[in-house]
C-alpha positions as CSV (number, residue, x, y, z in Angstrom):
1,M,-39.0,-16.4,-31.0
2,S,-37.6,-15.4,-34.4
3,E,-34.3,-16.5,-35.8
4,K,-32.9,-13.0,-35.5
5,Q,-33.9,-12.9,-31.8
6,I,-32.3,-16.3,-31.3
7,R,-29.1,-15.1,-33.0
8,L,-29.0,-11.9,-30.8
9,S,-29.6,-13.9,-27.7
10,A,-26.8,-16.2,-28.5
11,T,-24.5,-13.3,-29.2
12,T,-25.4,-11.7,-25.9
13,R,-24.7,-14.9,-24.0
14,L,-21.3,-15.2,-25.8
15,R,-20.5,-11.6,-24.9
16,N,-21.4,-12.1,-21.3
17,Y,-19.3,-15.3,-21.2
18,F,-16.3,-13.4,-22.6
19,L,-16.7,-10.5,-20.2
20,T,-17.0,-12.9,-17.2
21,G,-13.9,-14.8,-18.3
22,L,-12.1,-11.5,-18.8
23,I,-12.9,-10.4,-15.3
24,I,-11.5,-13.6,-13.9
25,C,-8.4,-14.0,-16.2
26,A,-7.2,-10.4,-16.6
27,P,-6.5,-9.8,-12.9
28,L,-4.9,-13.2,-12.6
29,A,-2.7,-12.7,-15.7
30,I,-1.6,-9.2,-14.5
31,T,-0.8,-10.5,-11.0
32,V,1.3,-13.4,-12.5
33,Y,3.0,-11.0,-14.9
34,L,3.9,-8.5,-12.2
35,T,5.1,-11.2,-9.8
36,W,7.2,-12.8,-12.4
37,T,8.7,-9.5,-13.5
38,F,9.5,-8.6,-9.8
39,I,11.2,-12.0,-9.3
40,K,13.3,-11.7,-12.5
41,W,14.3,-8.1,-11.5
42,V,15.5,-9.2,-8.1
43,D,17.3,-12.2,-9.6
44,S,19.1,-9.9,-12.1
45,W,20.4,-7.8,-9.2
46,V,21.4,-10.5,-6.8
47,K,22.7,-13.5,-8.9
48,P,25.6,-11.6,-10.5
49,Y,27.0,-11.0,-6.9
50,L,26.7,-14.6,-5.8
51,P,29.9,-16.7,-5.7
52,A,29.9,-19.2,-8.5
53,V,30.1,-22.1,-6.2
54,Y,26.8,-21.1,-4.5
55,N,24.9,-20.3,-7.8
56,P,22.8,-23.3,-8.8
57,D,22.6,-22.0,-12.4
58,N,26.2,-23.0,-12.8
59,Y,25.3,-26.7,-12.1
60,L,22.0,-27.0,-13.8
61,P,21.1,-26.8,-17.5
62,F,18.4,-24.3,-16.6
63,S,18.0,-21.2,-14.5
64,I,16.1,-21.4,-11.2
65,P,13.7,-18.4,-11.0
66,G,13.4,-16.9,-7.6
67,F,16.7,-18.1,-6.2
68,G,18.0,-14.5,-6.1
69,L,14.9,-13.4,-4.3
70,L,15.2,-16.2,-1.8
71,T,18.9,-15.2,-1.2
72,A,17.9,-11.6,-0.7
73,L,15.3,-12.5,1.8
74,V,17.7,-14.6,3.8
75,F,20.4,-11.9,3.6
76,I,18.0,-9.2,4.9
77,T,16.8,-11.5,7.7
78,L,20.4,-12.2,8.7
79,V,21.2,-8.5,8.7
80,G,18.2,-7.9,11.0
81,F,19.3,-10.7,13.3
82,L,22.8,-9.3,13.5
83,T,21.6,-5.8,14.2
84,A,19.6,-7.1,17.1
85,N,22.7,-8.0,19.1
86,L,25.5,-5.9,20.5
87,I,28.1,-6.8,17.8
88,G,25.7,-6.1,15.0
89,R,24.7,-2.8,16.4
90,T,28.3,-1.8,16.8
91,I,29.0,-2.6,13.2
92,I,25.9,-0.8,12.0
93,A,26.8,2.2,14.1
94,Y,30.3,2.3,12.7
95,G,29.0,2.0,9.1
96,E,26.5,4.8,9.7
97,S,29.2,7.0,11.2
98,L,31.1,6.6,7.9
99,L,28.0,7.6,5.9
100,N,27.5,10.6,8.2
101,R,30.8,12.0,6.9
102,M,29.6,12.0,3.3
103,P,27.6,15.2,2.7
104,L,25.3,14.0,-0.2
105,I,25.0,10.4,0.7
106,R,24.3,11.2,4.4
107,G,21.2,13.1,3.5
108,I,19.9,10.4,1.1
109,Y,20.5,7.6,3.6
110,K,18.9,9.4,6.6
111,G,15.9,10.3,4.5
112,L,15.3,6.8,3.2
113,K,16.0,5.2,6.6
114,Q,13.4,7.5,8.2
115,I,10.8,6.7,5.5
116,F,11.3,2.9,5.9
117,Q,11.2,3.1,9.7
118,T,7.9,5.1,9.5
119,V,6.3,2.8,7.0
120,L,7.4,-0.6,8.0
121,E,7.8,-0.6,11.8
122,E,5.0,-2.4,13.6
123,R,4.5,0.5,16.1
124,S,3.8,2.9,13.2
125,N,0.3,4.1,12.7
126,S,0.9,5.4,9.2
127,F,-2.0,5.3,6.8
128,N,-4.3,3.5,9.2
129,K,-7.4,5.5,8.2
130,A,-8.9,7.0,5.1
131,A,-10.7,10.3,5.0
132,L,-12.2,13.0,2.9
133,I,-11.0,16.6,2.4
134,E,-12.2,19.4,0.1
135,Y,-9.6,19.5,-2.6
136,P,-8.6,21.1,-5.0
137,R,-11.3,23.7,-4.0
138,K,-14.4,24.0,-1.9
139,G,-17.2,21.6,-3.0
140,I,-14.9,19.1,-4.6
141,W,-13.9,16.2,-2.3
142,S,-10.9,13.9,-2.5
143,I,-9.9,10.7,-0.7
144,V,-6.8,11.0,1.5
145,F,-4.9,8.7,3.8
146,L,-4.1,9.9,7.3
147,A,-0.4,9.9,7.7
148,T,0.3,11.3,11.2
149,E,0.0,14.3,13.5
150,T,1.7,17.3,12.1
151,K,5.2,17.5,13.6
152,G,8.3,19.7,13.9
153,E,8.5,23.2,12.7
154,V,5.5,22.9,10.5
155,D,3.3,22.0,13.5
156,T,4.8,24.8,15.6
157,R,4.3,27.5,12.9
158,L,0.7,26.4,12.2
159,R,-0.2,26.2,15.9
160,N,1.2,29.7,16.4
161,S,-1.3,30.8,13.8
162,G,-4.1,29.0,15.6
163,Q,-4.3,25.9,13.3
164,D,-4.5,22.3,14.6
165,T,-3.6,20.3,11.6
166,L,-3.2,16.7,10.4
167,S,-0.7,15.4,7.9
168,V,-2.5,13.6,5.1
169,F,-1.4,12.0,1.9
170,L,-3.5,12.7,-1.2
171,P,-3.0,9.8,-3.8
172,T,-3.4,10.2,-7.5
173,T,-5.4,8.1,-9.8
174,P,-4.7,5.4,-11.0
175,N,-1.2,5.3,-9.3
176,P,-1.8,5.7,-5.5
177,T,2.0,5.6,-4.8
178,S,2.3,9.2,-6.1
179,G,0.5,12.1,-4.7
180,F,0.7,15.2,-2.4
181,L,1.5,15.7,1.3
182,L,-1.0,18.2,2.7
183,F,-1.4,19.8,6.1
184,V,-5.1,20.1,6.7
185,P,-7.0,21.6,9.6
186,R,-8.4,18.8,11.8
187,Q,-12.0,20.1,11.6
188,D,-11.8,19.9,7.8
189,V,-11.0,16.2,7.7
190,I,-13.9,13.7,7.5
191,I,-12.9,10.3,8.8
192,L,-14.3,7.4,6.7
193,D,-15.4,4.0,8.0
194,M,-13.9,2.2,5.0
195,S,-10.4,0.6,5.3
196,V,-7.3,2.0,3.7
197,E,-7.3,-1.0,1.3
198,D,-10.9,-0.2,0.1
199,A,-10.0,3.5,-0.3
200,A,-7.0,2.5,-2.4
201,K,-9.2,0.3,-4.6
202,M,-11.5,3.3,-5.2
203,V,-8.5,5.5,-6.1
204,I,-7.0,2.9,-8.5
205,S,-10.3,2.1,-10.2
206,A,-11.2,5.8,-10.5
207,G,-14.3,5.2,-8.4
208,L,-15.5,2.2,-10.3
209,V,-14.9,-0.1,-7.4
210,A,-16.6,1.1,-4.2
211,P,-17.0,-0.9,-0.9
212,D,-20.5,-1.6,0.5
213,Y,-21.4,0.9,3.2
214,Q,-22.3,-1.2,6.3
215,E,-23.8,1.6,8.5
216,K,-27.4,0.6,7.7
217,L,-26.7,-3.1,8.1
218,G,-25.1,-2.4,11.5
219,E,-28.2,-0.4,12.6
220,L,-30.4,-3.3,11.6
221,A,-28.3,-5.8,13.4
222,Q,-28.4,-3.6,16.5
223,D,-32.1,-3.3,16.3
224,A,-32.4,-7.1,16.0
225,V,-30.2,-7.6,19.2
226,E,-32.4,-5.1,21.1
227,D,-35.6,-6.8,19.9
228,S,-34.3,-10.2,21.0
229,K,-33.4,-8.8,24.5
230,T,-36.9,-7.3,24.8
231,A,-38.5,-10.6,23.8
232,A,-36.4,-12.5,26.3
233,Q,-37.5,-10.2,29.1
């Protein structure tokens, strides 16, 4: 092997080492950065409202990161606990009755509450499946998340026109938190076997990250089980 080939081989190995390290370090660094930024953001909102006597930053020569986040979690849990009993429900009902008298705030509060109830409650089936639809035109396919059965006036109007539809959320790349709400005929929706998490990864990575399709593996496993049963007989 010539000296030039040896030099190229060493350069290739160094490049591969760098890329391997980048694959490991970049997601870790971004995760740490986003987590740290979120903790500091919550602390900046919560700590100014804490009584001075309960703020450890007033007693220590350094700031304790995450104390505001911990306080917020405890407060939210206590609110949930109080809401679960009669006194708490009475207080919440009284507070909501006051909000209902405020025209602008009433609409914002009700809308946000409904969204959080739909997304966070355990009984919700929101975004439990991924699917394909033809969008933005025939022959071009897009990944969507199944939201729910179409409801309300939209469902009534569409059914009167002979349409049985599903409500789907079409995410955008690379930010899947933004997108479009579409009402699609049920027969035009192709349900995928992949999980919502895997579909979200495909959207975020612009198709670079795709989950392995296990249909063939499942067929082979089923054949192996049937063969073993036949041999046992």
